C-alpha positions as CSV (number, residue, x, y, z in Angstrom):
1,X,0.3,0.4,-0.2
2,X,2.8,2.1,0.7
3,X,2.0,5.8,1.3
4,X,-1.9,4.8,1.5
5,X,-1.1,3.1,4.9
6,X,-0.5,6.3,6.4
7,X,-3.4,7.7,5.6
8,X,-6.3,8.0,8.2
9,X,-8.1,5.1,8.9
10,X,-11.8,5.3,9.7
11,X,-15.2,2.4,9.9
12,X,-17.8,3.4,7.8
13,X,-21.1,2.2,9.2
14,X,-22.3,-0.1,6.8
15,X,-25.8,0.8,7.2
16,X,-24.4,4.1,5.6
17,X,-23.1,2.0,2.6
18,X,-24.5,-1.1,2.1
19,X,-22.7,-1.6,-1.6
20,X,-19.7,-0.3,-2.1
21,X,-18.4,0.3,-4.8
22,X,-16.4,3.4,-7.8
23,X,-17.6,6.4,-6.9
24,X,-20.7,5.3,-4.7
25,X,-21.2,8.5,-2.0
26,X,-20.7,7.8,2.2
27,X,-21.9,10.3,5.0
28,X,-19.3,11.2,7.3
29,X,-20.1,10.3,10.7
30,X,-20.3,13.7,13.1
31,X,-17.4,12.5,15.6
32,X,-15.3,12.0,12.0
33,X,-15.9,15.2,10.6
34,X,-14.6,16.4,13.6
35,X,-11.6,14.3,14.3
36,X,-10.4,14.6,10.5
37,X,-11.3,18.4,10.8
38,X,-10.7,19.9,14.0
39,X,-7.7,17.7,14.6
40,X,-6.0,16.7,11.1
41,X,-6.4,19.6,9.7
42,X,-8.1,17.5,6.7
43,X,-10.0,19.4,3.6
44,X,-11.9,18.4,0.4
45,X,-9.8,16.1,-2.0
46,X,-7.5,14.8,0.8
47,X,-7.8,10.8,0.5
48,X,-8.2,8.8,3.8
49,X,-8.8,4.7,4.1
50,X,-12.1,3.9,5.4
51,X,-13.3,0.0,5.7
52,X,-16.4,-2.5,7.1
53,X,-15.8,-5.9,7.4
54,X,-18.8,-6.0,4.3
55,X,-16.8,-4.0,2.7
56,X,-13.3,-4.9,3.3
57,X,-11.0,-1.3,2.4
58,X,-11.1,1.2,0.2
59,X,-9.3,4.4,-0.2
60,X,-12.0,7.5,-0.7
61,X,-11.8,11.6,-1.1
62,X,-13.4,13.7,1.1
63,X,-16.4,15.8,-1.2
64,X,-17.0,18.0,1.4
65,X,-15.8,18.8,5.6
66,X,-17.3,21.3,7.6
67,X,-17.5,21.5,11.8
68,X,-19.4,17.7,12.2
69,X,-20.5,16.9,9.1
70,X,-19.6,15.4,5.7
71,X,-19.3,13.2,3.2
72,X,-16.6,11.2,1.2
73,X,-16.4,9.3,-2.7
74,X,-14.9,6.0,-2.9
75,X,-12.5,5.4,-5.2
76,X,-11.3,2.4,-5.3
77,X,-10.6,-1.1,-3.3
78,X,-7.1,-2.1,-1.6
79,X,-8.6,-5.1,0.3
80,X,-11.5,-7.4,-0.1
81,X,-13.3,-8.3,2.6
82,X,-12.1,-10.7,5.3
83,X,-13.6,-10.9,8.9
84,X,-10.8,-12.5,11.8
85,X,-11.6,-16.5,12.9
86,X,-14.7,-16.7,15.2
87,X,-12.6,-16.1,19.0
88,X,-13.9,-15.8,22.0
89,X,-12.3,-13.8,25.5
90,X,-14.6,-14.6,28.6
91,X,-13.3,-12.3,31.1
92,X,-14.2,-11.3,35.2
93,X,-14.9,-7.4,34.4
94,X,-11.8,-5.8,36.2
95,X,-11.3,-2.0,37.1
96,X,-12.2,1.0,34.1
97,X,-8.7,1.1,32.6
98,X,-7.7,-2.4,33.1
99,X,-10.8,-3.6,31.1
100,X,-10.0,-0.8,28.9
101,X,-7.0,-2.1,28.2
102,X,-8.5,-6.0,27.2
103,X,-10.3,-4.5,24.9
104,X,-8.1,-2.9,23.1
105,X,-5.7,-5.7,23.0
106,X,-8.3,-8.6,22.8
107,X,-8.9,-6.4,19.5
108,X,-5.6,-6.4,18.1
109,X,-5.2,-9.9,19.0
110,X,-8.5,-11.4,16.8
111,X,-11.3,-11.4,19.2
112,X,-14.1,-11.2,17.5
113,X,-17.0,-11.6,20.9
114,X,-16.6,-10.3,24.4
115,X,-17.6,-11.9,27.2
116,X,-17.7,-9.7,30.3
117,X,-18.1,-11.7,34.0
118,X,-19.2,-11.5,37.1
119,X,-17.0,-13.8,39.2
120,X,-16.6,-14.7,43.4
121,X,-13.6,-12.1,42.9
122,X,-15.0,-9.6,41.0
123,X,-14.6,-6.1,42.0
124,X,-16.9,-4.7,39.6
125,X,-20.6,-5.7,38.1
126,X,-20.7,-2.6,36.1
127,X,-19.9,-1.6,32.0
128,X,-20.7,1.5,29.8
129,X,-21.6,-1.2,26.4
130,X,-20.9,2.3,24.1
131,X,-17.5,3.3,25.5
132,X,-16.3,0.0,25.0
133,X,-17.5,-0.4,22.0
134,X,-16.3,2.5,20.7
135,X,-11.8,1.6,22.3
136,X,-13.0,-1.7,20.2
137,X,-13.6,0.0,17.1
138,X,-11.3,2.7,17.3
139,X,-9.0,-0.6,18.1
140,X,-9.4,-2.0,15.1
141,X,-9.1,1.0,13.0
142,X,-6.0,0.8,14.3
143,X,-4.1,-2.5,14.3
144,X,-6.0,-2.7,10.7
145,X,-8.6,-5.5,11.0
146,X,-11.6,-5.2,9.2
147,X,-14.3,-6.7,11.1
148,X,-15.6,-4.8,14.6
149,X,-15.8,-7.5,18.0
150,X,-19.0,-7.4,20.1
151,X,-19.2,-6.9,23.7
152,X,-22.1,-9.2,25.1
153,X,-24.3,-8.5,28.3
154,X,-22.4,-8.5,31.8
155,X,-23.6,-12.9,32.6
156,X,-21.9,-14.9,35.8
157,X,-19.8,-17.6,35.0
158,X,-22.5,-20.1,36.0
159,X,-24.7,-18.7,32.8
160,X,-21.5,-18.4,30.6
161,X,-20.8,-22.4,31.1
162,X,-24.7,-23.4,30.8
163,X,-25.1,-21.3,27.8
164,X,-21.5,-22.4,26.1
165,X,-22.1,-24.1,23.3
166,X,-20.6,-28.1,24.2
167,X,-19.0,-28.6,20.4
168,X,-17.0,-25.9,21.3
169,X,-14.0,-26.0,23.7
170,X,-14.0,-22.9,26.3
171,X,-9.7,-22.7,27.4
172,X,-9.4,-22.0,31.0
173,X,-6.3,-20.3,32.3
174,X,-6.3,-22.4,35.5
175,X,-3.3,-20.8,38.2
176,X,-1.4,-23.9,39.8
177,X,-2.9,-26.0,37.4
178,X,-0.7,-28.7,38.3
179,X,-1.5,-29.0,41.8
180,X,-4.7,-29.8,41.7
181,X,-6.5,-33.4,41.8
182,X,-6.5,-34.3,38.0
183,X,-9.3,-33.7,36.2
184,X,-10.6,-34.7,32.1
185,X,-8.5,-34.8,29.5
186,X,-4.5,-34.2,30.2
187,X,-3.8,-33.3,26.7
188,X,-5.8,-29.8,25.6
189,X,-7.4,-30.6,22.5
190,X,-5.9,-28.2,19.1
191,X,-8.0,-25.0,18.8
192,X,-10.4,-24.3,16.4
193,X,-12.7,-22.1,14.7
194,X,-15.3,-20.6,17.3
195,X,-13.4,-22.2,20.9
196,X,-12.9,-19.5,23.6
197,X,-10.4,-18.6,25.8
198,X,-11.2,-18.0,30.2
199,X,-9.4,-15.2,32.2
200,X,-10.6,-14.5,35.6
201,X,-10.2,-11.3,38.2
202,X,-7.3,-10.3,39.4
203,X,-6.9,-12.2,43.1
204,X,-7.4,-15.6,40.6
205,X,-10.5,-17.7,40.0
206,X,-12.4,-18.6,43.3
207,X,-11.0,-23.0,44.3
208,X,-15.5,-23.7,44.1
209,X,-15.7,-22.5,41.0
210,X,-11.9,-23.9,39.4
211,X,-13.4,-27.3,40.3
212,X,-16.9,-26.2,38.4
213,X,-15.0,-25.9,35.4
214,X,-12.4,-29.0,35.7
215,X,-15.6,-31.2,36.0
216,X,-17.2,-29.7,32.7
217,X,-16.1,-31.7,29.8
218,X,-15.7,-29.4,26.8
219,X,-13.5,-27.5,29.9
220,X,-9.9,-27.6,28.4
221,X,-7.7,-26.4,31.8
222,X,-4.6,-24.2,30.2
223,X,-1.2,-23.4,32.1
224,X,0.5,-20.0,31.3
225,X,3.5,-20.8,32.9
226,X,4.8,-20.4,36.8
227,X,4.3,-16.5,37.1
228,X,1.3,-15.3,38.6
229,X,-0.3,-12.6,36.1
230,X,-2.0,-9.9,35.9
231,X,-5.3,-10.2,34.6
232,X,-4.9,-8.0,31.7
233,X,-1.3,-9.9,31.3
234,X,-2.7,-13.2,31.1
235,X,-5.1,-11.6,28.3
236,X,-1.9,-10.9,26.0
237,X,-0.6,-14.4,27.0
238,X,-3.7,-16.3,26.7
239,X,-5.2,-14.7,23.6
240,X,-1.8,-15.2,21.9
241,X,-1.0,-19.0,22.8
242,X,-5.0,-19.4,21.0
243,X,-3.7,-17.5,18.2
244,X,-0.5,-18.9,17.5
245,X,-2.0,-22.4,17.9
246,X,-4.9,-21.6,15.4
247,X,-2.5,-21.3,12.5
248,X,-0.4,-24.3,14.3
249,X,-3.7,-26.3,14.7
250,X,-2.4,-27.1,18.1
251,X,-1.6,-25.9,22.3
252,X,0.8,-26.5,24.8
253,X,-0.6,-27.4,28.4
254,X,2.3,-26.7,29.8
């Protein structure tokens, strides 16, 4: 893409541009117009990149812009439509900044659905879904993925387990796994599209929660190493492990 990679990159709501073709017009949303015009000092004729999962990524030019309104004109497609393989992240809610970090890093590492949880040691039970969606959208713009992950409503761990599709695997990061009584298969299965990762809260999952997980046939316990990680660090470590395994077809238990 050469110099095109330096152009601003903005998400387009599919309802505003359901069909993409050369010359198609597209409105600029108020926040985007303020960002382009006020922050970046862009003007009519300047080029940007626009995207959504159904259209791929396109080169577009600003047809007109003023304060909180404007429009783009599509010029040519730069990348065809391509969505990340389905990958779910179930995570115990953390303090605001740490939860924001989980959303940003998870988006960059290919999460397609975030599943916020309340566990026995969760210290907050509330989220702002619109704010978390905005964080995921901004992260997708920056990391150059074409789709935007979804953020589910907050649920309890038992609800998650009760609703989990049992034809997929939930890889659960459990601290000190080697100290727990063996339960179920010892070698985790290969990672497949649609599987998920479970990360507990700061302080870890309770013993009762760990035992509940180890009794579920669709849960595959994994270790993230001998060191005790912060919850947001564990998210990165676990997603890096699963992401590599999606490409190689394996996952390590140690």
